[in-house]
KOLBASE-341661 format. One record per residue (C-alpha): residue number from 1; residue in one letter; chain; x, y, z. Coordinates in Angstrom, 1 decimal. Last residue first. Layout:
REC   seq   type   mol       c1       c2       c3
REC   NUM      A     A        X        Y        Z
...
***
This chain:
REC   seq   type   mol       c1       c2       c3
REC   424      V     A    110.9     15.3     40.2
REC   423      D     A    108.6     18.1     40.6
REC   422      F     A    107.6     19.8     37.3
REC   421      N     A    104.9     22.6     38.2
REC   420      N     A    102.9     24.1     35.3
REC   419      K     A    102.7     27.8     34.4
REC   418      E     A    103.8     27.2     30.9
REC   417      F     A    107.2     28.5     30.0
REC   416      E     A    108.9     31.5     28.9
REC   415      F     A    112.5     31.3     29.2
REC   414      T     A    115.1     34.4     29.7
REC   413      R     A    113.8     34.9     33.2
REC   412      I     A    115.6     31.8     35.0
REC   411      D     A    115.6     32.8     38.8
REC   410      Q     A    118.1     30.7     40.5
REC   409      K     A    117.5     28.9     43.7
REC   408      R     A    120.3     27.5     45.5
REC   407      Y     A    120.6     24.1     47.3
REC   406      C     A    123.6     23.3     49.6
REC   405      E     A    127.0     21.6     49.2
REC   404      S     A    128.9     24.4     49.1
REC   403      N     A    131.0     23.1     45.9
REC   402      A     A    128.7     21.2     44.2
REC   401      H     A    125.5     23.1     44.4
REC   400      Y     A    122.4     21.3     44.3
REC   399      L     A    119.8     23.1     42.1
REC   398      F     A    116.4     24.4     42.4
REC   397      L     A    115.5     26.4     39.2
REC   396      Y     A    113.0     29.1     39.6
REC   395      L     A    110.5     30.0     37.1
REC   394      H     A    108.8     33.3     36.6
REC   393      G     A    105.1     33.7     36.1
REC   392      K     A    104.9     36.8     38.7
REC   391      V     A    105.1     34.4     41.6
REC   390      Q     A    106.6     31.0     41.5
REC   389      S     A    106.6     28.1     39.1
REC   388      S     A    108.6     24.8     40.0
REC   387      I     A    111.8     23.1     38.8
REC   386      R     A    113.4     20.6     40.9
REC   385      W     A    116.9     19.3     41.9
REC   384      A     A    116.7     16.6     44.4
REC   383      S     A    115.3     16.2     48.1
REC   382      T     A    114.5     13.2     50.1
REC   381      L     A    116.7     14.0     53.1
REC   380      P     A    119.0     11.2     54.3
REC   379      Q     A    118.8      9.9     57.6
REC   378      S     A    122.5      9.5     59.0
REC   377      T     A    121.8     12.0     61.9
REC   376      N     A    123.1     15.0     63.3
REC   375      R     A    125.0     16.7     60.3
REC   374      S     A    122.1     15.8     58.0
REC   373      R     A    122.4     13.7     54.9
REC   372      K     A    122.1     15.3     51.3
REC   371      T     A    120.7     13.4     48.4
REC   370      V     A    121.5     13.8     44.8
REC   369      H     A    119.7     13.1     41.5
REC   368      Q     A    121.7     14.3     38.5
REC   367      F     A    121.9     18.0     37.7
REC   366      K     A    125.2     19.2     39.6
REC   365      Y     A    125.9     22.7     38.9
REC   364      S     A    129.2     24.8     38.1
REC   363      K     A    130.3     23.0     35.0
REC   362      M     A    127.0     22.1     33.1
REC   361      Q     A    125.8     25.7     33.5
REC   360      A     A    122.9     25.0     30.8
REC   359      T     A    122.0     21.6     30.1
REC   358      L     A    119.0     21.3     32.3
REC   357      I     A    117.9     24.9     31.3
REC   356      L     A    117.9     24.0     27.5
REC   355      F     A    116.0     20.8     28.1
REC   354      L     A    113.1     22.6     29.8
REC   353      K     A    113.0     24.6     26.8
REC   352      T     A    112.8     21.9     24.4
REC   351      N     A    110.3     19.6     26.6
REC   350      R     A    108.0     22.8     26.9
REC   349      Q     A    108.1     23.3     23.1
REC   348      C     A    107.0     19.7     22.4
REC   347      N     A    104.2     20.0     25.0
REC   346      N     A    102.9     23.3     23.3
REC   345      V     A    103.2     21.6     19.9
REC   344      S     A    101.5     18.8     20.9
REC   343      P     A    101.9     15.1     21.3
REC   342      T     A     99.0     13.0     22.6
REC   341      N     A     99.9     10.7     25.5
REC   340      H     A    100.7     13.7     27.7
REC   339      N     A    100.3     11.9     31.1
REC   338      N     A    103.9     10.3     31.0
REC   337      N     A    105.6     13.7     30.3
REC   336      C     A    107.5     14.2     33.5
REC   335      K     A    108.9     10.6     33.1
REC   334      R     A    110.1     11.3     29.7
REC   333      L     A    111.8     14.6     31.1
REC   332      I     A    113.6     12.3     33.5
REC   331      S     A    115.3     10.3     30.6
REC   330      L     A    116.3     13.4     29.3
REC   329      N     A    118.1     14.6     32.4
REC   328      N     A    120.0     11.1     32.3
REC   327      R     A    121.0     11.7     28.5
REC   326      I     A    122.2     15.1     29.3
REC   325      E     A    124.4     13.7     32.2
REC   324      Q     A    125.6     10.9     30.0
REC   323      G     A    126.5     13.5     27.4
REC   322      Q     A    128.7     15.5     29.7
REC   321      Q     A    130.4     12.3     30.9
REC   320      R     A    131.1     11.3     27.0
REC   319      L     A    132.6     14.7     26.2
REC   318      A     A    134.8     14.7     29.1
REC   317      L     A    136.2     11.3     28.3
REC   316      E     A    136.7     11.9     24.3
REC   315      D     A    140.0     13.4     24.6
REC   314      R     A    141.0     10.9     27.2
REC   313      N     A    140.6      7.9     24.8
REC   312      N     A    139.8      4.9     26.9
REC   311      D     A    136.2      3.9     25.6
REC   310      D     A    137.9      3.3     22.2
REC   309      R     A    135.2      1.5     20.3
REC   308      N     A    135.2     -2.2     20.0
REC   307      N     A    132.3     -2.9     22.5
REC   306      D     A    130.0     -4.0     19.8
REC   305      H     A    127.6     -2.2     17.6
REC   304      N     A    129.1     -3.7     14.5
REC   303      E     A    126.9     -6.8     15.0
REC   302      E     A    123.6     -4.6     14.9
REC   301      D     A    121.8     -6.3     12.3
REC   300      E     A    120.1     -4.0      9.8
REC   299      P     A    116.5     -2.8     10.5
REC   298      I     A    113.6     -4.8      9.1
REC   297      E     A    111.0     -2.4      7.6
REC   296      E     A    107.5     -3.7      7.5
REC   295      A     A    105.0     -2.9      4.6
REC   294      P     A    107.7     -3.9      2.0
REC   293      E     A    109.9     -1.0      0.4
REC   292      F     A    110.4      0.3     -3.0
REC   291      D     A    109.5      3.9     -2.4
REC   290      P     A    106.9      6.4     -4.2
REC   289      D     A    107.8      9.3     -5.8
REC   288      G     A    107.0     12.2     -3.5
REC   287      F     A    108.6     14.9     -5.6
REC   286      T     A    111.0     16.0     -2.7
REC   285      K     A    111.4     12.2     -1.4
REC   284      A     A    112.4     11.2     -4.9
REC   283      I     A    115.0     14.1     -5.2
REC   282      N     A    116.5     13.1     -1.8
REC   281      H     A    117.0      9.8     -3.2
REC   280      L     A    118.4     11.0     -6.2
REC   279      V     A    121.0     12.8     -4.3
REC   278      V     A    121.7      9.9     -2.4
REC   277      C     A    122.1      7.8     -5.4
REC   276      T     A    124.6     10.1     -6.9
REC   275      V     A    126.7     10.0     -3.7
REC   274      I     A    127.1      6.5     -3.8
REC   273      I     A    127.9      6.1     -7.4
REC   272      K     A    130.5      9.0     -7.0
REC   271      P     A    131.9      7.0     -4.0
REC   270      V     A    132.2      4.0     -6.0
REC   269      N     A    134.2      5.6     -8.9
REC   268      E     A    137.8      5.9     -7.4
REC   267      L     A    137.2      2.1     -6.5
REC   266      K     A    136.6      1.1    -10.1
REC   265      V     A    132.9      0.1    -10.9
REC   264      R     A    131.5     -3.2    -10.0
REC   263      C     A    129.1     -2.1     -7.1
REC   262      V     A    128.3     -5.7     -5.8
REC   261      Y     A    124.7     -5.9     -4.1
REC   260      Q     A    122.8     -3.5     -2.2
REC   259      L     A    124.3     -0.7     -3.4
REC   258      I     A    123.6     -1.4     -7.2
REC   257      P     A    120.2     -2.2     -6.0
REC   256      F     A    119.0      1.4     -6.3
REC   255      R     A    115.5      2.2     -5.0
REC   254      R     A    115.9     -0.9     -2.8
REC   253      K     A    119.2      0.2     -1.6
REC   252      L     A    118.0      3.8     -0.7
REC   251      Q     A    114.7      2.7      0.7
REC   250      G     A    116.4      0.2      3.1
REC   249      F     A    119.2      2.9      4.3
REC   248      C     A    116.4      5.4      4.7
REC   247      R     A    114.5      2.6      6.9
REC   246      E     A    117.4      2.3      9.1
REC   245      I     A    117.8      5.9      9.3
REC   244      I     A    114.3      6.2     10.8
REC   243      V     A    115.4      3.3     13.1
REC   242      R     A    116.3      6.1     15.7
REC   241      E     A    112.9      7.3     16.4
REC   240      K     A    111.6      4.0     18.1
REC   239      K     A    114.7      3.0     19.6
REC   238      F     A    114.9      6.5     21.5
REC   237      L     A    111.3      6.2     22.6
REC   236      K     A    111.8      2.6     24.2
REC   235      N     A    115.2      3.4     25.5
REC   234      Y     A    114.0      6.7     27.3
REC   233      K     A    110.9      4.4     28.6
REC   232      V     A    113.5      2.0     30.1
REC   231      E     A    115.9      4.7     31.6
REC   230      A     A    113.0      6.2     33.1
REC   229      P     A    111.8      2.8     34.8
REC   228      S     A    115.2      2.4     36.3
REC   227      T     A    117.6      0.1     35.3
REC   226      P     A    118.7      0.3     31.8
REC   225      N     A    121.7     -1.8     30.7
REC   224      R     A    123.0     -0.7     27.2
REC   223      Y     A    121.2      2.8     27.9
REC   222      P     A    120.5      4.3     24.5
REC   221      T     A    123.0      6.9     22.7
REC   220      M     A    122.6     10.9     22.3
REC   219      L     A    125.4     12.5     20.3
REC   218      C     A    125.8     16.3     20.6
REC   217      P     A    126.4     16.3     24.3
REC   216      E     A    128.5     13.0     23.7
REC   215      I     A    127.8      9.4     23.9
REC   214      G     A    130.2      7.0     22.3
REC   213      Y     A    129.0      5.5     19.2
REC   212      G     A    128.1      1.7     18.7
REC   211      D     A    125.4      1.9     21.1
REC   210      D     A    123.2      3.7     18.2
REC   209      G     A    122.9      7.4     17.2
REC   208      L     A    120.5     10.2     17.7
REC   207      L     A    121.9     13.3     16.7
REC   206      V     A    121.9     16.6     19.1
REC   205      A     A    121.2     20.1     18.9
REC   204      N     A    121.2     22.1     22.6
REC   203      A     A    124.6     24.1     21.8
REC   202      K     A    126.5     24.2     18.6
REC   201      T     A    130.2     23.8     18.4
REC   200      R     A    130.3     20.0     18.6
REC   199      L     A    128.2     20.0     15.4
REC   198      Q     A    130.3     21.3     13.4
REC   197      L     A    133.3     19.1     14.1
REC   196      C     A    131.1     16.0     14.2
REC   195      V     A    129.5     16.7     11.0
REC   194      Q     A    132.9     17.4      9.4
REC   193      S     A    133.7     13.9     10.2
REC   192      N     A    136.8     12.5     12.0
REC   191      R     A    134.9     11.5     15.2
REC   190      W     A    132.0      9.9     13.3
REC   189      I     A    134.1      7.8     11.1
REC   188      R     A    136.1      6.4     14.2
REC   187      S     A    132.7      6.0     16.1
REC   186      D     A    131.5      3.7     12.9
REC   185      H     A    134.6      1.4     13.1
REC   184      V     A    136.8      1.2     10.0
REC   183      S     A    137.2     -2.4      8.3
REC   182      G     A    134.8     -1.2      5.6
REC   181      P     A    137.0      1.4      3.9
REC   180      W     A    136.3      5.1      4.4
REC   179      S     A    135.8      8.1      2.2
REC   178      V     A    132.0      7.8      1.7
REC   177      D     A    130.7     10.5      4.3
REC   176      V     A    127.2     11.5      3.8
REC   175      S     A    125.1     14.4      4.9
REC   174      T     A    121.5     15.6      5.1
REC   173      F     A    119.9     12.5      3.9
REC   172      M     A    115.9     12.7      3.6
REC   171      E     A    113.7     10.8      5.6
REC   170      K     A    111.5     14.0      6.2
REC   169      A     A    112.6     14.0      9.8
REC   168      D     A    116.1     14.4      9.0
REC   167      C     A    118.8     12.0      7.9
REC   166      T     A    122.5     11.3      8.6
REC   165      A     A    124.9      9.2      6.7
REC   164      Q     A    128.1      7.3      7.3
REC   163      V     A    129.4      4.8      4.5
REC   162      N     A    131.7      2.0      5.3
REC   161      L     A    133.0      0.8      1.9
REC   160      T     A    133.2     -3.0      1.5
REC   159      S     A    135.3     -5.9      0.7
REC   158      K     A    133.5     -9.0      2.3
REC   157      G     A    134.7    -10.9      5.5
REC   156      K     A    131.5    -10.3      7.5
REC   155      R     A    133.4     -8.0      9.8
REC   154      N     A    134.6     -5.5      7.1
REC   153      I     A    137.3     -6.1      4.5
REC   152      Y     A    138.4     -3.0      3.0
REC   151      E     A    141.8     -2.6      4.7
REC   150      D     A    142.8     -6.1      3.6
REC   149      G     A    142.7     -4.7     -0.2
REC   148      H     A    145.7     -2.5      0.6
REC   147      L     A    146.4     -2.0     -3.4
REC   146      K     A    144.5     -4.6     -5.4
REC   145      P     A    141.0     -3.3     -4.4
REC   144      K     A    138.4     -6.0     -3.4
REC   143      L     A    135.5     -5.4     -5.8
REC   142      I     A    132.8     -3.5     -3.7
REC   141      E     A    129.8     -3.9     -1.3
REC   140      V     A    128.5     -0.9      0.2
REC   139      H     A    128.1     -1.1      4.0
REC   138      T     A    125.9      1.0      6.2
REC   137      C     A    126.6      3.9      8.9
REC   136      D     A    124.6      5.5     11.3
REC   135      I     A    122.9      8.9     12.2
REC   134      V     A    119.7     10.5     13.4
REC   133      G     A    118.3     14.0     12.9
REC   132      I     A    117.6     17.7     14.6
REC   131      A     A    116.9     16.3     18.2
REC   130      T     A    116.1     19.0     20.8
REC   129      P     A    113.8     16.9     22.6
REC   128      F     A    112.7     13.4     21.3
REC   127      K     A    109.1     13.4     20.5
REC   126      Y     A    108.4     13.1     16.6
REC   125      K     A    106.4     14.5     13.7
REC   124      R     A    106.2     18.1     14.8
REC   123      Q     A    109.0     18.0     17.0
REC   122      W     A    111.6     16.9     14.1
REC   121      L     A    110.5     19.7     12.1
REC   120      Q     A    110.9     22.5     15.0
REC   119      K     A    114.3     20.9     15.4
REC   118      A     A    115.6     21.1     11.9
REC   117      E     A    114.2     24.8     11.9
REC   116      V     A    116.1     25.6     14.9
REC   115      I     A    119.5     24.4     13.3
REC   114      E     A    118.6     26.1     10.1
REC   113      R     A    118.4     29.4     11.9
REC   112      N     A    121.5     28.5     14.1
REC   111      T     A    123.3     28.0     10.9
REC   110      T     A    124.9     24.6     10.1
REC   109      P     A    121.9     22.6      9.2
REC   108      F     A    123.4     19.6      6.7
REC   107      K     A    122.6     20.0      3.3
REC   106      I     A    122.2     17.1      0.3
REC   105      W     A    120.2     18.3     -2.4
REC   104      E     A    122.0     21.9     -3.7
REC   103      N     A    125.3     20.4     -2.4
REC   102      A     A    125.1     17.4     -5.0
REC   101      H     A    124.7     20.0     -7.7
REC   100      A     A    128.2     18.9     -9.5
REC    99      I     A    127.6     15.2     -8.6
REC    98      I     A    124.7     15.1    -10.8
REC    97      S     A    126.6     16.1    -13.7
REC    96      D     A    129.2     13.7    -12.9
REC    95      V     A    126.9     11.0    -12.7
REC    94      V     A    125.4     11.7    -16.1
REC    93      T     A    128.9     11.7    -17.8
REC    92      N     A    129.8      8.6    -16.1
REC    91      V     A    127.0      6.6    -16.9
REC    90      T     A    127.1      7.8    -20.5
REC    89      R     A    130.5      6.9    -21.1
REC    88      S     A    129.9      3.4    -19.6
REC    87      V     A    126.6      2.8    -21.2
REC    86      T     A    128.2      3.9    -24.8
REC    85      A     A    130.8      1.4    -24.3
REC    84      Q     A    128.5     -1.5    -23.6
REC    83      S     A    126.9     -0.7    -26.8
REC    82      V     A    123.3      0.7    -27.3
REC    81      G     A    119.9     -0.5    -27.8
REC    80      L     A    118.4     -0.2    -24.5
REC    79      E     A    118.1     -3.7    -23.4
REC    78      Q     A    121.3     -4.6    -25.3
REC    77      G     A    123.2     -2.0    -23.7
REC    76      I     A    121.7     -2.9    -20.2
REC    75      G     A    123.1     -6.4    -20.9
REC    74      K     A    126.4     -5.2    -21.7
REC    73      Q     A    126.6     -3.0    -18.7
REC    72      Y     A    126.5     -5.8    -16.4
REC    71      G     A    123.8     -6.8    -13.8
REC    70      P     A    123.2     -5.1    -10.3
REC    69      D     A    120.2     -3.3    -12.6
REC    68      S     A    118.7      0.0    -10.8
REC    67      L     A    122.0      1.9    -10.8
REC    66      Y     A    122.6      0.9    -14.6
REC    65      R     A    118.8      1.6    -15.6
REC    64      L     A    119.0      4.9    -14.1
REC    63      C     A    122.1      5.9    -16.2
REC    62      I     A    120.6      4.7    -19.2
REC    61      K     A    117.5      6.3    -18.6
REC    60      M     A    119.1      9.6    -18.1
REC    59      R     A    121.1      9.2    -21.2
REC    58      H     A    117.4      8.7    -23.1
REC    57      F     A    115.8     11.8    -21.7
REC    56      S     A    118.7     13.8    -22.8
REC    55      S     A    118.8     12.6    -26.4
REC    54      L     A    121.2     10.1    -27.6
REC    53      A     A    122.8     10.5    -31.0
REC    52      G     A    122.3      7.8    -33.6
REC    51      G     A    123.8      9.8    -36.5
REC    50      R     A    120.8     12.6    -36.1
REC    49      T     A    118.7     12.3    -33.0
REC    48      E     A    119.1     15.6    -31.4
REC    47      E     A    116.4     16.2    -28.7
REC    46      N     A    118.8     17.9    -25.9
REC    45      T     A    117.6     19.8    -23.2
REC    44      G     A    119.7     20.0    -20.3
REC    43      L     A    121.7     17.3    -18.7
REC    42      F     A    121.0     18.0    -14.9
REC    41      R     A    117.7     19.6    -14.9
REC    40      D     A    116.2     18.5    -18.2
REC    39      A     A    116.9     14.9    -18.0
REC    38      L     A    115.9     15.0    -13.8
REC    37      W     A    112.6     16.5    -15.2
REC    36      Q     A    112.0     13.9    -17.7
REC    35      V     A    112.9     11.2    -15.4
REC    34      N     A    110.4     12.7    -13.1
REC    33      Q     A    107.7     12.5    -15.6
REC    32      E     A    108.3      9.0    -16.4
REC    31      E     A    108.1      7.8    -12.6
REC    30      F     A    111.1      6.7    -11.2
REC    29      R     A    113.0      3.8    -10.3
REC    28      F     A    114.1      3.1    -14.1
REC    27      L     A    112.9     -0.5    -14.8
REC    26      M     A    110.2     -0.8    -12.0
REC    25      K     A    108.9      2.7    -12.7
REC    24      F     A    108.9      2.2    -16.5
REC    23      D     A    107.1     -1.3    -16.7
REC    22      R     A    103.5     -0.2    -16.8
REC    21      D     A    104.2      2.4    -19.2
REC    20      L     A    105.7      0.1    -21.7
REC    19      T     A    108.9      1.0    -22.8
REC    18      P     A    109.8      1.5    -26.2
REC    17      L     A    112.3     -0.7    -28.2
REC    16      R     A    115.7      0.9    -29.3
REC    15      P     A    117.0     -1.3    -32.3
REC    14      M     A    120.6     -1.7    -32.5
REC    13      Y     A    121.9      0.6    -35.2
REC    12      Q     A    124.0     -0.5    -38.2
REC    11      K     A    125.9      2.2    -39.9
REC    10      V     A    126.4      1.7    -43.7
REC     9      H     A    129.9      1.0    -44.7
REC     8      R     A    131.8      3.6    -46.8
REC     7      V     A    133.3      1.9    -50.1
REC     6      D     A    136.9      2.6    -50.6
REC     5      V     A    138.0      3.2    -53.9
REC     4      F     A    140.6      1.0    -55.4
REC     3      D     A    138.7     -1.7    -57.2
REC     2      A     A    136.6      1.3    -58.8
REC     1      M     A    139.5      2.5    -60.7
***
């Protein structure tokens, strides 16, 4: 009878070697105590090990190891003592758990209070008036899809997703859009994004973008060919602060090299991987976990920032003209503050409030520099708009009225300014 009884084979488990302390950060991209926090926060406490079960800590290590290694799942399984199928299932489970909490870690300011806090945060660290963040796109290489694969070929001939993201002054991502193929231009992604729709309804809040975008009241871009000293100084400040988004992309891809090389997963799973890496990046910034970056950051090339955007779109023409006027006023603001080399809170508040007046009543007044010729002579009068303090501490705005062709004085009593003269 013994010949007909099935004998159960003994399970053979792969050895799970411990990780040396000096190698933990390099292998799993976080400090060990932070990995334990991630496991408890997203996977819950689970110390079950019977039958070769994986604890929450070990599952989080498998996912982080996969995101930090551009290799294959089988090699990661051999390293951590599990099979390739276990690595695949574990990564999918952990990624879904993190995605479920993505809205808690990726937040774009939408309410008036959040926008004010974002501007105050920016002014404490930088100088650009009314800025709440920076916007740009980066490419993540993927396997070429079999269906409509040509749509994913970017300007470099690689299959990618074009990912749009915004970041704040703390170098944390505030929004991410992972729904566009690599052949789509940055400006098109911006026009169709939720961030654009929300920000167009808000006044006196701008994002900083490169010259690949069309200028708008809510999106500032640099001058392509600056001609005046004010425009040159504007570009210098603009490029110095806009590079923050490039630094964030570099930190993200160095912490998670799966985004820097080819992301070898199904196309429908690539956006989940990207959003998971963004969430983990913000968590690392919150915990102060050291970044993986060289001493000097090298921005991405700007080959995509060409003249391919649709400048003839009539729907965008009015927004572009208003944005150009605001940019001209901001460049003049830099001229007003040349003597203030050391940034201060009062100076930043003054710049912000001055910007509010310059952008008010855009339809009725003409803010750029104008000259008025006398009726009896062709000699132009050297006069333009200016702001000066008057009696009782009130400020008056002298504006050139486009309809009546004369200057009118407007009392601005809704803002409190320092009693300084600002003559341009």
